[in-house]
C-alpha positions as CSV (number, residue, x, y, z in Angstrom):
1,M,104.6,88.0,126.8
2,S,107.3,87.3,129.7
3,G,106.7,84.3,132.1
4,S,104.6,82.4,129.6
5,R,106.1,78.8,128.1
6,N,106.8,78.7,124.9
7,V,108.1,82.5,124.0
8,I,109.8,83.4,120.5
9,T,112.6,85.2,120.9
10,G,114.3,87.0,117.6
11,V,117.1,89.7,117.2
12,S,117.7,91.5,113.5
13,V,120.1,93.5,111.9
14,S,119.0,94.7,108.6
15,H,118.7,97.4,106.1
16,V,116.4,99.5,108.3
17,D,119.1,100.2,111.0
18,A,122.1,98.7,110.2
19,S,124.4,99.3,106.8
20,V,126.1,97.0,104.2
21,D,129.3,96.4,107.1
22,E,126.9,95.9,109.8
23,I,124.9,93.4,108.1
24,E,128.4,91.5,107.2
25,R,130.1,91.6,110.2
26,V,127.2,89.2,112.3
27,E,128.4,86.1,113.1
28,G,127.3,82.2,111.6
29,D,128.6,81.2,108.8
30,S,125.0,79.5,107.1
31,E,121.5,79.4,108.8
32,R,122.2,75.8,109.1
33,E,125.3,76.0,111.5
34,T,123.0,79.2,113.4
35,V,120.6,76.8,114.2
36,R,123.0,74.6,115.5
37,D,124.5,76.6,117.4
38,L,121.4,77.9,118.8
39,L,119.8,74.4,119.4
40,A,123.0,74.3,121.8
41,R,122.5,77.1,123.6
42,E,121.0,75.8,127.5
43,G,116.7,76.5,127.3
44,V,116.7,76.5,123.5
45,E,113.7,73.9,122.1
46,E,113.5,75.5,118.7
47,A,116.0,77.8,116.3
48,F,115.8,80.0,113.1
49,A,118.1,81.7,111.2
50,L,117.6,84.2,108.2
51,R,120.3,85.6,106.6
52,T,119.7,87.3,102.7
53,C,122.0,90.1,101.4
54,N,120.0,92.8,103.3
55,R,119.9,91.4,106.4
56,A,120.7,88.5,109.2
57,E,118.1,87.3,111.9
58,A,117.8,84.5,114.2
59,Y,114.6,83.3,116.2
60,V,115.2,80.9,119.4
61,V,111.9,79.4,121.4
62,T,112.4,79.0,125.1
63,D,110.6,78.7,128.8
64,D,110.8,82.4,129.2
65,A,111.9,85.5,127.6
66,A,115.1,85.8,129.8
67,A,116.1,82.5,128.7
68,G,116.1,84.0,124.7
69,R,117.0,86.9,125.0
70,R,120.1,85.4,126.4
71,A,120.6,82.9,123.8
72,L,120.5,85.5,121.6
73,R,122.7,88.3,123.5
74,D,126.2,87.6,121.3
75,F,124.6,87.0,117.7
76,A,125.6,90.5,116.7
77,P,128.0,91.3,119.1
78,D,130.4,93.7,116.8
79,V,127.8,95.6,115.8
80,R,126.3,98.9,117.7
81,D,123.1,98.6,119.7
82,G,121.1,100.8,117.1
83,A,121.2,98.7,113.9
84,V,120.5,95.7,116.2
85,V,116.2,95.6,117.0
86,D,115.6,93.5,119.7
87,L,112.1,91.3,118.8
88,D,109.2,89.8,121.7
89,H,106.8,87.4,120.9
90,E,104.4,89.4,119.3
91,A,107.0,91.3,117.7
92,A,108.5,88.7,116.3
93,I,105.7,87.2,114.9
94,R,104.6,90.3,113.2
95,H,107.7,91.0,112.6
96,L,108.0,87.3,110.6
97,M,105.3,88.0,108.8
98,R,106.3,92.0,107.1
99,V,109.7,89.9,106.0
100,A,107.5,87.4,104.2
101,A,105.5,89.5,102.2
102,G,108.2,91.8,101.3
103,L,107.5,94.9,103.3
104,E,110.8,94.9,105.5
105,S,112.3,94.3,102.0
106,L,114.9,96.7,100.6
107,V,112.6,96.5,97.5
108,L,108.9,96.6,98.4
109,G,107.3,94.3,97.8
110,E,110.6,91.8,96.0
111,D,109.6,88.1,95.6
112,Q,112.9,87.1,95.9
113,I,112.3,86.9,99.8
114,L,109.8,84.1,99.2
115,G,112.1,81.6,98.3
116,Q,114.7,82.8,100.4
117,F,112.2,82.6,103.4
118,R,111.5,79.2,102.6
119,T,114.5,78.0,102.4
120,A,115.5,78.6,105.5
121,L,112.7,77.2,107.0
122,E,113.5,73.9,104.9
123,E,117.5,74.3,106.4
124,A,115.9,75.2,110.1
125,R,113.9,71.7,109.7
126,A,117.0,70.0,108.5
127,V,118.6,69.9,111.6
128,G,115.4,70.1,114.5
129,G,115.5,73.5,114.6
130,V,111.4,73.9,113.7
131,G,109.2,72.4,116.3
132,P,105.6,73.5,117.5
133,T,105.8,77.1,118.1
134,L,108.1,78.0,114.8
135,D,106.7,76.0,112.5
136,E,103.0,77.8,113.2
137,A,104.4,81.2,113.0
138,L,106.8,80.3,110.1
139,T,103.8,78.9,108.5
140,K,101.3,81.3,108.8
141,A,104.1,84.0,107.8
142,L,104.5,82.2,104.5
143,H,100.9,81.8,103.7
144,V,100.8,86.1,104.4
145,G,103.7,86.7,101.5
146,E,101.8,84.5,99.4
147,R,98.7,86.1,100.2
148,A,99.9,89.5,99.8
149,R,101.3,88.5,96.2
150,S,97.9,87.4,95.0
151,E,95.2,89.3,96.6
152,T,97.4,92.9,96.1
153,A,100.1,94.5,93.7
154,I,102.7,95.1,96.0
155,N,105.2,93.5,93.7
156,E,104.5,94.6,90.5
157,G,107.5,96.6,89.3
158,V,111.1,95.9,90.6
159,V,110.8,93.1,92.3
160,S,114.4,92.1,93.0
161,L,117.5,93.2,94.4
162,G,118.8,92.7,90.1
163,S,116.6,94.4,88.6
164,A,116.8,97.3,90.9
165,A,120.9,97.4,90.1
166,V,120.1,97.1,86.8
167,R,117.7,100.1,87.1
168,L,120.8,101.6,88.8
169,A,122.9,100.9,86.2
170,E,120.2,102.8,83.6
171,R,120.9,106.2,85.7
172,H,124.5,105.9,84.4
173,L,125.0,104.0,81.2
174,D,123.1,103.3,78.0
175,L,122.1,100.1,78.6
176,T,121.2,99.1,74.8
177,E,125.0,99.4,74.2
178,T,126.5,98.2,76.6
179,T,128.7,95.1,77.2
180,A,127.4,93.4,81.3
181,L,129.0,90.7,83.0
182,V,126.5,89.2,85.8
183,V,129.1,87.1,88.5
184,G,127.1,84.1,90.1
185,A,124.9,81.9,88.5
186,G,122.5,81.4,91.5
187,E,119.0,82.9,92.2
188,M,120.4,86.3,92.2
189,G,122.6,86.4,89.6
190,L,120.0,85.0,87.0
191,L,117.0,87.9,88.2
192,A,120.0,90.1,86.9
193,A,120.9,88.5,83.7
194,R,116.6,88.7,83.2
195,A,116.7,92.3,83.8
196,L,120.0,93.3,81.7
197,D,118.3,91.2,79.0
198,A,114.9,92.9,79.2
199,A,116.6,96.2,79.2
200,G,118.1,95.8,75.6
201,V,122.2,94.6,76.6
202,P,123.4,93.6,73.4
203,R,126.0,91.0,75.0
204,L,125.8,89.6,78.6
205,L,129.0,87.2,80.1
206,V,128.2,85.4,83.3
207,A,131.2,83.9,85.2
208,N,130.4,81.5,87.8
209,R,132.6,79.1,89.8
210,T,130.9,75.9,88.0
211,V,130.6,76.9,84.7
212,P,127.2,74.8,83.9
213,H,125.6,76.6,86.2
214,A,127.0,79.9,84.1
215,E,125.8,77.9,80.9
216,H,122.1,78.2,82.5
217,V,122.3,81.1,83.2
218,A,122.9,82.3,79.1
219,R,120.4,80.2,77.8
220,D,117.6,81.3,80.1
221,V,118.2,85.0,77.9
222,T,117.3,85.9,74.6
223,C,120.5,87.9,74.1
224,A,124.1,87.4,72.7
225,A,125.4,85.5,76.0
226,S,127.8,83.8,77.3
227,A,129.7,81.1,80.0
228,I,133.2,81.5,81.5
229,G,134.5,80.6,84.9
230,L,136.3,82.2,87.8
231,D,139.2,82.0,86.4
232,A,138.0,83.7,83.0
233,L,137.5,86.6,85.4
234,A,139.9,89.0,85.1
235,A,139.5,89.1,81.0
236,A,136.0,89.3,81.2
237,V,135.9,92.7,83.9
238,G,138.1,94.0,80.1
239,E,135.5,93.6,78.5
240,A,132.3,94.9,80.6
241,D,131.0,97.7,80.5
242,L,129.0,96.9,84.0
243,V,129.7,94.3,86.3
244,V,126.7,93.0,88.4
245,S,128.4,90.7,91.1
246,A,125.8,88.4,93.0
247,T,128.3,85.0,94.6
248,A,127.8,83.4,97.8
249,S,131.6,83.4,98.2
250,P,133.3,84.5,101.7
251,D,135.8,86.2,100.7
252,Y,136.5,89.3,97.5
253,V,135.7,88.3,94.2
254,L,136.8,91.4,92.5
255,D,139.8,93.4,94.0
256,D,142.4,96.2,92.8
257,A,144.9,93.9,91.7
258,M,141.9,92.3,88.7
259,L,140.1,96.1,87.8
260,A,143.9,98.1,87.7
261,G,143.8,97.8,83.9
262,A,139.4,97.7,83.1
263,G,139.0,101.2,82.4
264,A,136.0,103.3,82.5
265,T,133.3,100.5,84.4
266,L,130.6,100.2,86.9
267,L,130.7,97.6,89.7
268,V,127.1,97.1,91.0
269,D,127.8,94.7,94.7
270,I,124.8,92.6,95.7
271,A,126.4,90.4,97.2
272,Q,126.1,89.7,100.9
273,P,128.7,89.0,102.0
274,R,130.1,92.1,99.6
275,D,132.0,90.8,96.6
276,I,133.7,93.5,95.6
277,D,137.0,95.3,97.9
278,P,135.8,98.3,98.6
279,A,139.0,100.1,97.8
280,V,137.8,99.0,94.2
281,D,136.0,102.5,94.0
282,S,139.6,104.4,94.1
283,L,140.8,103.4,91.0
284,E,140.3,106.0,87.9
285,G,137.4,105.2,85.4
286,V,136.1,102.9,88.5
287,T,132.6,103.8,90.0
288,V,131.4,100.7,93.1
289,R,128.1,101.1,93.6
290,D,126.4,98.0,96.7
291,I,122.8,97.3,98.6
292,D,123.3,100.9,100.3
293,A,123.0,102.7,96.6
294,L,120.1,101.4,95.8
295,E,117.8,103.1,98.0
296,S,117.4,105.8,95.4
297,V,116.1,102.8,93.0
298,T,113.2,101.4,95.8
299,D,112.9,104.3,96.8
300,E,110.7,105.4,93.7
301,T,109.1,101.5,93.6
302,H,108.5,102.0,97.4
303,E,105.5,104.7,96.9
304,R,104.2,103.5,93.1
305,R,103.2,100.0,96.1
306,R,102.0,102.2,98.8
307,V,98.9,101.5,98.3
308,A,99.6,97.9,98.0
309,A,101.4,97.8,101.0
310,E,98.8,99.6,103.3
311,R,96.2,96.8,102.1
312,V,98.8,94.2,103.3
313,E,99.2,95.6,106.4
314,E,95.7,95.2,107.4
315,M,96.3,91.5,106.3
316,I,98.9,90.9,108.6
317,D,96.7,92.5,111.5
318,A,93.9,90.2,110.5
319,E,96.4,87.2,110.2
320,F,97.8,88.0,113.0
321,T,95.3,89.0,115.4
322,H,93.8,84.9,114.7
323,L,97.0,83.7,115.5
324,M,97.6,85.4,118.8
325,E,93.4,84.7,120.0
326,R,94.5,80.7,118.9
327,F,97.6,80.6,120.8
328,K,96.1,82.7,124.3
329,R,93.6,79.6,123.9
330,N,95.8,77.6,124.2
331,R,98.2,79.2,126.3
332,A,94.5,79.4,128.8
333,D,93.8,75.6,127.9
334,E,97.3,74.5,128.7
335,A,96.5,76.1,132.5
336,I,93.0,74.8,132.6
337,G,94.4,71.4,131.5
338,A,97.1,71.2,134.4
339,M,94.5,72.5,136.7
340,Y,92.0,69.2,135.8
341,E,94.9,67.2,136.4
342,N,96.1,67.7,139.3
343,A,92.7,67.8,140.4
344,E,91.6,64.5,139.6
345,R,95.0,62.9,140.8
346,M,93.6,64.0,143.9
347,K,90.3,63.3,143.7
348,Q,91.2,60.2,142.4
349,S,92.8,59.6,146.0
350,E,90.6,60.8,148.3
351,V,87.4,58.5,146.9
352,E,89.9,55.3,147.2
353,T,90.5,56.4,150.8
354,A,87.0,57.5,151.2
355,L,85.9,53.6,149.6
356,R,88.4,51.8,152.0
357,K,86.7,53.7,155.3
358,L,83.1,52.8,153.5
359,E,83.9,49.1,152.9
360,S,85.1,48.8,156.1
361,Q,81.6,49.6,157.6
362,G,80.1,47.2,155.2
363,E,80.7,46.5,151.6
364,L,79.0,48.8,149.2
365,T,77.0,48.6,145.5
366,D,78.1,48.8,142.4
367,E,75.8,51.7,142.2
368,Q,77.2,53.8,146.0
369,R,80.7,53.4,144.5
370,E,79.6,55.6,141.3
371,T,77.6,58.3,143.8
372,V,81.1,58.5,145.2
373,G,82.5,59.1,142.8
374,A,80.3,61.4,140.9
375,L,80.0,63.3,144.3
376,A,83.9,64.0,144.2
377,D,83.4,65.4,140.0
378,T,80.7,67.5,141.3
379,I,82.8,68.9,144.0
380,V,85.7,69.1,141.5
381,N,83.9,70.7,138.8
382,Q,82.4,73.1,141.1
383,L,85.5,74.6,142.5
384,L,87.0,74.9,139.1
385,A,84.5,76.4,137.1
386,A,85.5,80.2,138.1
387,P,89.1,79.5,138.0
388,T,88.4,78.3,134.7
389,K,86.8,81.0,133.7
390,S,89.2,83.7,135.4
391,L,91.5,81.7,133.3
392,R,90.4,82.1,130.0
393,E,89.6,86.1,130.8
394,A,92.8,86.6,131.9
395,A,94.5,84.6,128.2
396,A,91.9,87.3,127.0
397,A,93.2,90.4,128.6
398,D,97.1,89.2,128.1
399,D,97.4,88.6,131.9
400,W,99.5,86.1,131.3
401,T,101.4,86.8,135.1
402,T,97.8,85.2,136.3
403,I,98.4,82.0,134.1
404,Q,102.1,81.7,134.5
405,T,100.8,81.3,138.5
406,A,98.1,79.3,137.6
407,M,100.2,76.9,135.8
408,Q,103.0,77.0,138.7
409,L,100.1,76.1,141.1
410,F,99.4,73.1,138.9
411,D,101.9,71.4,136.8
412,P,104.7,70.8,139.0
413,E,107.3,70.8,136.3
414,F,106.5,74.0,134.8
415,G,109.5,76.9,136.7
416,G,110.1,74.1,139.2
417,D,108.2,72.7,142.1
418,P,104.5,74.9,143.3
419,P,104.7,77.3,146.4
420,A,103.7,75.2,149.0
421,L,101.1,76.2,151.3
422,P,101.8,76.7,155.8
423,R,100.9,73.5,157.9
424,S,98.1,75.8,158.8
425,E,96.3,76.3,155.3
426,M,97.0,72.8,153.7
427,P,94.3,69.9,152.9
428,E,94.7,66.9,154.4
429,A,93.6,63.3,153.1
430,I,92.0,61.2,155.2
431,P,93.4,59.1,157.1
432,D,92.8,55.6,157.1
433,D,91.3,55.5,160.8
434,A,89.1,58.4,160.2
435,E,85.1,58.5,160.7
436,V,83.1,58.6,157.4
437,P,81.0,62.1,157.7
438,Q,77.1,60.7,158.9
439,H,76.1,62.6,155.8
440,V,78.3,60.9,153.3
441,V,76.9,57.8,155.4
442,D,73.3,59.0,154.5
443,R,73.9,59.7,151.4
444,L,75.5,56.2,150.5
445,S,72.2,54.6,152.1
446,D,69.5,56.4,150.3
447,D,71.1,54.6,147.5
């Protein structure tokens, strides 16, 4: 795809190759700000960013792949090379489908990513980041994600980080005799609260900066639940046997000072960036687990969903093939359109010159003028028939060099001015004092 117009280039830092620490080190305050920043970079026409607790990704649309790579060069400057995955146009489109379908999630097939994907798309749209190229790719990815969940069993079983955290806690505690504390009342906090409720926790505390939001989560469960503000968090930690933290805070919410006297407590941190200072793990009786520790839980789910995942892969293959075929047709049609537009401009100019010369030898009838135009049309169409066929075959064969060359020849705005022909090879317009060829005069006389 290198060298073709409207190219998607992407970069991904995710749990597949990166640790929680490395994902946290990816710069950017929010998806919206990341998109704004990318749009301000040279050559970027569209941009999209996706940030979740286990991935940070960015995509741009540029006129060529090299410009896209330059725009994304410093997306993750503090992350080792092996943890950063670069994606070219086709790989980026396929990867977006896999992400939306849940195949790239820590918990295979989890549902939460679809909502996060939609929110990221809305954020990008809000600042003008989504144009026709990304709109088609992102809409297709969401469509695939919805089909995966409605047509397969990819999301059966453990379906979120919140429920995975609870499954992990069950290995250490009898949840039916546990007082649990959920920190954060967003989507992950709500999912964790529901999973704890389903696991039989008799008492649940929900802490959040905005207490009404915590109250909403507390009302959503059937166990004895209370809502508190973050100012009461230290006291709540002292009461809890299990803490699941899932806020959106940029700073640590729980540190060693707050947990110094907590006693035996299991803390599961599913926030990104992390809510719990890793130093807490050194306190006596305190055990901290983060997203990396959920791998063992999610491995079980992966095995159960393997068959469904294979069906989703086939679905993605079909949708990807359909999308790329349409993309290829569009690129070929773009080159063909530029070729015909250029030829039409040249034809009109030469026809007008020819008609002026013919009329200098006597007034032409409407039929005669139409004959000249039809003759020019026939010549143009016959000359361009073979290049048109070749361009469509080039698109089908992924021969983007041929298409790019055609665009440069016939579209002056594509990649600079078209290459100039040597003077000896350049066709000349009909000069004002030229004699009209006899075969043209004969053709007109026949009319």
